[in-house]
C-alpha positions as CSV (number, residue, x, y, z in Angstrom):
1,M,86.0,130.2,118.2
2,P,83.7,129.6,115.0
3,S,85.1,127.5,112.7
4,E,84.2,127.1,108.9
5,L,84.6,123.9,106.8
6,E,84.9,124.2,103.3
7,L,86.1,121.7,100.2
8,K,87.6,123.6,97.3
9,L,87.6,122.3,93.9
10,D,89.1,124.3,90.6
11,A,86.8,124.2,87.8
12,T,86.4,125.5,84.1
13,P,83.7,128.2,83.2
14,E,82.5,125.4,80.9
15,K,82.1,123.3,84.1
16,L,80.5,125.9,86.3
17,N,78.0,126.1,84.0
18,K,77.0,122.1,83.7
19,I,76.9,122.4,87.5
20,R,74.5,125.1,87.7
21,E,72.4,123.1,85.7
22,L,72.4,120.2,88.0
23,S,70.4,118.5,90.4
24,F,72.7,117.3,93.2
25,P,72.2,113.7,94.0
26,G,71.2,112.5,97.6
27,A,69.7,116.1,98.4
28,E,66.1,116.1,99.7
29,S,66.2,120.1,98.5
30,Q,68.1,122.4,96.3
31,S,67.4,126.2,96.9
32,D,67.1,128.0,93.4
33,W,70.9,129.7,92.5
34,E,71.4,133.4,93.4
35,T,74.4,135.3,91.8
36,Q,76.3,138.0,93.6
37,H,78.6,140.3,92.9
38,L,81.9,140.1,95.6
39,G,84.6,142.5,95.9
40,N,87.4,141.6,98.3
41,V,90.2,144.1,99.6
42,Y,93.0,141.8,100.9
43,Y,95.1,143.9,104.1
44,D,98.6,143.5,105.2
45,T,101.3,145.9,107.0
46,A,104.4,146.9,104.5
47,H,106.5,143.7,105.5
48,Y,103.6,141.2,105.3
49,K,103.3,140.4,109.2
50,L,99.9,138.9,109.0
51,R,101.2,136.5,106.0
52,E,103.9,135.6,108.6
53,M,101.3,134.4,111.0
54,D,99.2,133.0,108.8
55,I,96.3,135.0,108.8
56,G,94.5,136.5,106.2
57,M,92.5,139.5,106.8
58,R,89.9,141.6,103.9
59,I,86.7,143.9,103.8
60,R,84.4,141.9,101.0
61,Q,81.6,144.5,99.6
62,I,78.0,143.0,98.8
63,G,76.1,145.5,97.1
64,D,76.0,148.5,99.7
65,N,77.2,146.3,102.5
66,Y,80.7,145.6,104.3
67,L,81.9,142.5,106.0
68,Q,85.5,142.5,107.6
69,N,87.0,138.8,107.7
70,V,89.8,137.8,109.4
71,K,90.9,134.2,109.2
72,S,93.5,132.1,110.4
73,S,95.4,129.1,108.6
74,G,94.1,126.3,110.1
75,K,94.5,122.9,108.4
76,I,93.9,122.3,104.6
77,I,94.2,118.7,103.6
78,G,93.1,117.2,100.3
79,G,91.2,120.6,99.2
80,L,89.4,120.7,102.5
81,H,89.7,123.7,104.3
82,Q,89.2,123.7,108.3
83,Q,89.9,127.5,109.8
84,N,88.9,129.7,112.2
85,E,87.3,132.9,111.3
86,D,86.0,136.2,112.6
87,E,83.2,138.0,110.5
88,V,81.7,141.9,111.4
89,T,79.6,143.8,109.4
90,L,81.0,147.6,108.9
91,E,79.6,150.7,107.9
92,S,81.5,151.4,105.4
93,N,85.0,150.0,103.5
94,Q,87.4,151.2,106.0
95,L,89.5,148.4,108.3
96,D,88.7,148.4,111.8
97,I,90.3,146.3,113.6
98,S,89.0,146.9,117.3
99,K,85.4,145.4,116.0
100,I,87.1,141.5,115.7
101,T,85.4,139.7,118.3
102,E,87.4,136.7,118.3
103,P,90.2,137.3,121.6
104,Y,92.8,135.3,120.0
105,L,92.8,136.6,116.4
106,Q,92.2,140.0,117.7
107,I,95.8,139.5,120.0
108,L,97.3,138.5,117.1
109,V,96.2,141.5,114.4
110,E,97.2,144.0,117.2
111,E,100.4,142.5,117.5
112,A,101.0,142.9,113.6
113,Q,100.1,146.2,113.5
114,E,102.1,147.2,117.0
115,E,105.4,145.6,115.3
116,D,105.2,146.6,111.8
117,G,102.9,149.7,111.4
118,E,99.4,150.3,109.5
119,F,97.6,148.2,107.4
120,Q,97.2,148.7,103.8
121,P,95.6,147.3,100.5
122,I,97.6,144.6,99.0
123,F,95.2,142.7,96.5
124,N,91.8,142.5,95.4
125,T,89.6,140.1,94.2
126,D,86.7,140.5,92.1
127,F,83.8,137.9,91.3
128,E,80.8,136.6,90.7
129,R,79.7,134.1,93.3
130,S,76.4,131.5,92.2
131,Q,75.3,130.0,95.5
132,C,72.5,127.5,96.5
133,L,71.7,125.3,99.4
134,L,71.3,121.8,99.7
135,T,69.6,120.2,102.4
136,F,69.7,116.5,103.2
137,S,67.1,113.9,104.9
138,D,69.1,114.3,108.2
139,G,68.8,118.0,107.9
140,T,72.8,118.5,107.1
141,E,72.6,121.7,105.0
142,I,75.7,122.4,102.5
143,E,76.2,125.7,100.7
144,V,77.8,125.2,96.8
145,A,79.1,128.3,95.6
146,L,80.5,129.2,91.9
147,D,83.0,131.5,91.5
148,A,84.6,133.0,88.5
149,G,86.8,136.1,88.2
150,T,90.5,137.6,89.0
151,I,92.6,137.9,91.9
152,T,94.6,141.6,91.4
153,T,97.6,143.5,92.2
154,D,99.2,146.9,91.2
155,K,100.9,144.7,88.1
156,D,99.5,141.3,87.9
157,T,95.9,139.7,87.3
158,V,94.7,135.9,87.6
159,Q,91.5,134.1,87.1
160,V,89.8,132.8,89.3
161,C,87.1,129.3,88.8
162,E,86.3,127.3,91.6
163,V,83.6,125.5,93.5
164,E,83.5,125.4,97.2
165,L,81.2,123.3,99.4
166,E,80.8,124.9,102.9
167,L,79.3,122.6,105.6
168,K,76.3,125.6,107.3
169,S,75.1,122.4,109.7
170,G,75.2,118.6,110.1
171,S,77.5,116.0,109.1
172,A,80.8,116.7,106.7
173,E,80.0,113.1,105.1
174,Y,77.8,114.7,102.8
175,I,81.0,117.3,101.8
176,F,83.2,114.2,101.0
177,A,80.2,112.6,99.1
178,I,79.7,115.5,96.7
179,G,83.3,116.4,96.2
180,R,84.0,112.8,95.3
181,Y,80.8,113.0,92.7
182,L,82.2,116.1,91.2
183,I,85.7,114.5,90.5
184,K,84.1,111.5,89.2
185,D,81.4,113.0,87.2
186,F,82.7,116.6,86.2
187,D,86.7,115.7,86.5
188,L,87.3,118.2,89.2
189,K,90.6,119.3,91.0
190,L,91.1,119.6,94.7
191,S,92.5,123.3,95.5
192,N,94.8,123.4,98.2
193,A,95.3,127.5,97.3
194,S,93.2,129.7,99.0
195,K,92.2,133.0,97.4
196,A,94.6,134.8,99.8
197,R,97.5,132.6,99.1
198,R,97.2,133.0,95.5
199,G,96.9,137.2,95.8
200,Y,99.9,136.8,97.8
201,A,101.9,134.8,95.1
202,L,101.5,138.0,92.9
203,R,103.3,139.9,94.7
204,R,106.5,141.0,93.1
205,D,108.2,142.5,96.2
206,L,107.2,139.5,98.2
207,A,109.9,136.6,98.9
208,T,109.0,133.1,98.6
209,K,108.4,131.5,101.8
210,F,109.9,127.8,101.4
211,N,109.3,125.3,104.2
212,S,111.4,122.1,105.5
213,M,110.4,119.6,107.6
214,Q,110.7,120.7,111.3
215,V,110.2,119.1,114.3
216,N,106.8,118.3,115.7
217,D,106.2,120.8,119.0
218,F,103.1,119.2,121.4
219,S,103.2,118.6,125.0
220,Q,104.9,115.3,127.0
221,G,101.0,114.7,128.0
222,V,99.3,114.7,124.6
223,E,97.6,111.1,123.8
224,S,99.5,109.4,121.1
225,E,96.6,109.6,118.6
226,K,96.4,113.5,118.6
227,A,100.5,113.5,118.0
228,F,100.2,110.9,115.3
229,E,97.3,113.4,113.8
230,Q,99.7,116.6,114.2
231,I,102.8,114.6,112.7
232,C,100.6,113.7,109.8
233,F,99.3,117.3,109.1
234,S,102.8,118.5,108.9
235,A,103.5,115.5,106.5
236,L,101.0,116.5,104.4
237,R,101.1,120.4,104.8
238,H,104.5,119.7,103.3
239,W,103.4,118.2,100.2
240,Q,100.8,120.3,99.6
241,F,103.1,123.6,100.1
242,Y,105.4,122.3,97.5
243,E,102.9,121.5,95.2
244,L,101.5,124.7,94.2
245,F,105.0,125.6,92.9
246,L,105.0,122.8,90.1
247,D,104.2,125.2,87.5
248,K,107.2,127.4,88.3
249,E,110.6,127.4,87.3
250,N,111.6,125.8,90.6
251,A,109.3,122.4,89.7
252,H,112.2,120.0,90.1
253,S,113.3,121.1,93.6
254,A,109.4,121.2,94.6
255,I,109.2,117.5,93.6
256,L,112.2,116.7,95.8
257,E,110.6,118.6,98.9
258,M,107.3,116.6,97.8
259,Y,109.4,113.1,97.7
260,R,110.8,114.1,101.6
261,A,107.1,114.4,102.4
262,L,106.0,110.9,101.4
263,I,109.1,109.2,103.0
264,Y,108.2,110.9,106.0
265,I,104.3,109.7,105.7
266,Q,105.6,106.4,104.9
267,H,108.1,106.5,108.0
268,M,105.3,107.3,110.3
269,Y,103.0,104.7,109.1
270,M,105.9,102.2,110.2
271,V,107.0,103.8,113.5
272,F,102.9,104.4,114.4
273,G,102.4,100.7,113.1
274,V,101.8,99.2,116.7
275,L,99.4,101.9,117.6
276,I,97.7,102.6,114.0
277,P,96.7,99.0,112.6
278,R,98.2,98.5,109.2
279,Q,95.1,97.7,107.7
280,A,93.6,101.3,108.7
281,T,96.8,102.2,106.4
282,Q,96.8,99.8,103.9
283,D,94.9,101.5,101.0
284,L,96.7,104.6,101.7
285,R,100.4,103.3,101.6
286,N,99.5,101.6,98.5
287,N,98.7,105.0,96.7
288,W,101.9,106.9,98.5
289,N,103.8,103.7,96.7
290,W,102.0,104.8,93.1
291,L,103.1,108.1,93.7
292,A,107.0,107.1,95.0
293,G,107.1,105.3,91.7
294,A,106.5,107.8,89.7
295,M,108.7,110.4,91.4
296,R,111.6,108.1,91.8
297,P,112.9,109.4,88.1
298,I,113.2,112.6,89.3
299,V,114.4,111.9,92.4
300,D,117.1,109.4,91.1
301,A,117.9,112.3,88.1
302,A,118.5,114.9,91.3
303,K,120.8,112.6,93.2
304,H,122.7,111.5,89.9
305,Q,123.4,115.5,89.0
306,R,124.2,116.2,92.5
307,Y,127.2,113.3,92.5
308,L,128.5,114.9,89.0
309,N,128.2,118.5,90.4
310,R,130.5,117.2,93.6
311,Y,133.0,115.2,90.8
312,L,133.6,118.4,89.0
313,K,134.5,119.9,92.0
314,Q,137.1,117.8,92.5
315,K,139.6,116.3,89.5
316,A,136.6,115.0,87.3
317,D,136.6,114.0,83.8
318,W,135.0,116.9,82.1
319,D,133.6,115.1,78.8
320,L,131.9,112.5,81.2
321,V,130.2,115.1,83.0
322,E,128.7,117.2,80.2
323,H,127.7,113.9,78.5
324,Q,125.8,113.0,81.5
325,T,124.3,116.2,82.4
326,A,122.9,116.7,79.1
327,K,121.3,113.1,79.6
328,I,119.8,113.9,82.8
329,K,118.4,116.9,81.8
330,S,116.7,115.4,78.7
331,E,115.0,112.7,81.0
332,V,114.0,115.2,83.8
333,V,111.8,117.1,81.9
334,D,109.6,114.6,80.6
335,A,109.4,112.7,84.1
336,I,108.3,116.2,85.6
337,N,105.6,116.4,83.0
338,E,104.4,113.0,83.6
339,F,104.3,113.7,87.3
340,K,102.6,116.6,86.4
341,A,100.0,115.3,84.2
342,L,99.6,112.3,87.1
343,L,98.5,115.0,89.9
344,A,95.5,115.9,87.3
345,T,94.1,112.4,87.2
346,Q,91.2,111.2,89.0
347,R,93.1,109.1,91.1
348,Y,95.3,111.4,92.9
349,N,92.3,113.7,93.8
350,L,90.6,110.9,94.8
351,M,93.1,109.4,96.9
352,M,93.8,113.3,98.6
353,L,90.1,113.4,99.0
354,N,90.2,110.4,101.0
355,M,93.1,110.8,103.0
356,S,91.0,114.0,104.0
357,E,88.0,112.2,104.9
358,W,90.3,109.3,106.9
359,L,91.7,111.9,108.7
360,Y,88.6,114.0,109.9
361,F,86.3,111.1,111.0
362,K,89.6,109.1,112.2
363,E,88.8,106.3,110.3
364,W,91.5,104.3,112.1
365,R,89.5,103.3,115.1
366,G,87.5,101.3,113.0
367,F,90.3,98.8,112.9
368,I,90.9,98.7,116.5
369,P,88.6,96.7,118.6
370,E,86.9,98.8,121.1
371,K,89.0,97.2,124.3
372,E,91.9,98.6,122.7
373,Q,91.1,101.8,121.9
374,D,92.4,103.0,125.4
375,K,95.8,102.5,123.9
376,L,95.2,105.6,121.6
377,K,95.0,107.7,124.8
378,T,98.8,106.8,126.1
379,P,100.8,110.3,126.8
380,I,102.5,110.8,123.6
381,I,106.1,110.5,125.8
382,E,105.5,107.0,126.7
383,F,104.8,105.9,122.9
384,A,108.2,108.1,122.0
385,R,110.3,106.9,124.4
386,I,109.4,103.0,123.5
387,Q,109.7,104.0,119.9
388,L,113.3,105.8,120.1
389,D,114.4,102.3,122.2
390,H,113.1,100.5,119.6
391,M,115.0,102.4,116.7
392,L,118.0,102.6,118.4
393,K,118.5,98.4,119.1
394,D,117.7,98.1,115.5
395,L,120.5,100.7,114.3
396,K,122.7,98.8,117.2
397,R,122.0,95.3,115.3
398,D,123.0,96.4,112.2
399,L,125.4,99.5,112.2
400,G,127.3,98.3,115.8
401,P,130.9,99.4,116.0
402,K,131.3,95.2,116.1
403,V,129.9,94.9,112.9
404,S,131.5,94.3,109.8
405,L,130.1,96.5,106.5
406,E,131.4,96.7,102.8
407,Y,130.9,99.7,101.3
408,K,127.8,98.5,99.2
409,D,126.1,97.1,102.7
410,Y,126.0,100.9,103.7
411,F,123.4,101.2,101.0
412,K,121.3,98.7,102.1
413,L,121.0,100.8,105.5
414,I,119.7,104.4,104.0
415,A,116.5,103.7,104.8
416,K,117.1,102.9,108.4
417,I,119.2,105.7,109.1
418,R,116.4,108.2,107.5
419,R,113.6,106.5,109.1
420,A,115.6,106.6,112.6
421,L,116.4,110.5,112.1
422,D,112.5,111.1,111.5
423,T,111.5,109.8,114.5
424,G,113.7,112.3,115.6
425,L,111.6,114.9,114.4
426,F,108.4,113.2,114.8
427,F,109.4,113.3,118.5
428,G,112.4,115.6,119.2
429,G,109.8,118.2,120.2
430,L,109.1,116.5,123.7
431,F,112.9,116.7,124.8
432,D,115.7,119.1,125.5
433,S,116.8,120.6,121.7
434,Q,120.6,120.7,122.4
435,K,120.9,117.1,123.8
436,R,118.7,115.8,120.8
437,Q,120.8,118.0,117.9
438,A,123.9,116.8,119.4
439,Y,122.9,113.0,119.6
440,R,121.5,113.3,115.9
441,Q,124.9,115.3,114.0
442,P,126.7,111.7,113.9
443,W,123.8,110.2,112.2
444,V,123.7,112.9,109.9
445,E,127.3,112.6,109.2
446,I,126.9,109.0,108.9
447,L,124.2,109.5,106.2
448,D,126.4,112.0,104.4
449,G,129.2,109.7,104.3
450,I,127.4,107.0,102.9
451,R,126.2,109.6,100.1
452,E,129.6,110.2,99.5
453,L,130.1,106.5,98.9
454,Q,127.0,106.1,96.4
455,M,128.6,108.9,94.4
456,N,132.0,107.4,94.4
457,N,130.0,103.8,92.8
458,Y,127.7,106.1,90.7
459,I,131.2,107.8,89.4
460,F,132.9,104.4,88.9
461,E,130.3,102.4,87.1
462,L,130.1,105.9,84.2
463,Q,134.0,105.2,83.8
464,L,133.7,101.9,83.2
465,E,132.2,102.5,80.1
466,T,135.2,104.7,78.9
467,H,138.4,103.3,81.3
468,D,140.2,100.5,82.1
469,R,138.2,98.0,84.9
470,Q,141.0,97.6,87.0
471,E,142.6,101.1,87.0
472,T,139.0,102.2,87.6
473,E,138.8,99.6,90.7
474,E,142.0,101.3,92.5
475,W,140.3,104.5,92.0
476,L,137.4,103.8,93.2
477,E,139.0,101.9,96.5
478,K,141.2,104.5,96.9
479,R,138.1,107.1,97.0
480,N,136.7,104.7,99.5
481,L,139.0,104.3,102.3
482,P,139.1,107.6,104.0
483,V,135.1,108.1,104.1
484,L,134.8,104.3,105.6
485,D,137.4,105.2,108.3
486,A,135.4,108.2,108.7
487,I,131.9,106.2,109.1
488,A,133.4,103.5,110.9
489,A,134.7,106.4,113.7
490,T,131.5,108.1,113.5
491,R,129.5,104.8,114.4
492,K,131.8,104.7,117.3
493,S,131.0,107.9,118.7
494,A,127.4,107.8,118.1
495,F,127.1,104.7,119.9
496,K,128.9,106.2,122.7
497,S,126.8,108.9,123.0
498,N,123.7,109.0,125.9
499,P,120.0,108.8,124.4
500,Y,118.0,111.9,124.8
501,W,115.2,110.6,125.7
502,G,117.0,108.4,128.4
């Protein structure tokens, strides 16, 4: 199936004009700019079946010519778009799915029509495109496209202003080099949202689709390296999905989901550390830690507000809750704005571009001696069982039924339990789903119990400001006792269960 490789960057009209005057460094030749008007009509069924399948279908008009294009979602990481597509010429502007040449895409499109009826126009894109072709000394050709126009539904319109770099032939190294140059010298920002996604976002009758981290699904025989890549892509996809919600009312919730993806990525580096050397992920881990530091105040604010909400449902000190809630709201607004500004920096955009390059070229291989690279081909089922066994031994050492723990001791174990749960998501698709979920449930309950202890401790600290210490300590002990008993009982139950990967 033909696949296109593109890098998309957001720009402004002024920056597009400057780029149009540019002689691109490193190019052996650069064609003259050619400008044409492109009108596109995107199609879907009444209930957006194609969107559900992550497929985009459009008819593009260029002068008197019509092109029908169908694309699958593919991979979008750090502005780099890898998509499978089918494109055919039409005699008119009437959709004709019988002309789709790629069997896989044709089957999916036909299924959508059979399940949900005929296709209909849902939004338009209308823009001017200026194009030139760059040729490099090794024969690599990259098309540069500057797009300026609009995306329109029957009720709303948004502006489009972006740069697209498409690899026509040759080495992808040049796409990353040009992208890096445009970020550094023109302060462009990577774009993870295609025109199709932005068009769908304008549809008022289309409910927002939210994602959650899911079990990775791959066969037991897949190579460990490929499984690592798939897990990495799933985390980055989650991060980038919610990045597009930062200008909406639910920005706070979006940042929490992005943080969830960040923790997942950090756990992935740790679990795969015996396969992918730590030196290979050093720069990436440093950058993710930088982002985590900026997100921490927002995450803490959400956690504290959750504690207050739970406390409010019980016999709560209303004045304490009201005062603390107002304080949290004030602090979180500033923290969100600071985080959004951080994502507009060159450092962040270069970080994400470097991540794309690292994945595309599998740069970790350069840190593994050639004689050891065969371990990358180890079937994932073997690697998974070893890692799950290792995880269980760690948990038994720190949380086994015979280990005595005070309530604050549990706080230090949260990261380890979360990493264990994420390890289950990494590899859970390899095993029986019901057994995995049954084995996982006690650990989810233990984590919930620890969060209850954290809430009690948070309220305890707040109450100390206005209440007698002895009285407050008695309150805390009374609150913690049943929670600690429940956690202890669940720990015993968890370690009695037979591992689902055995």
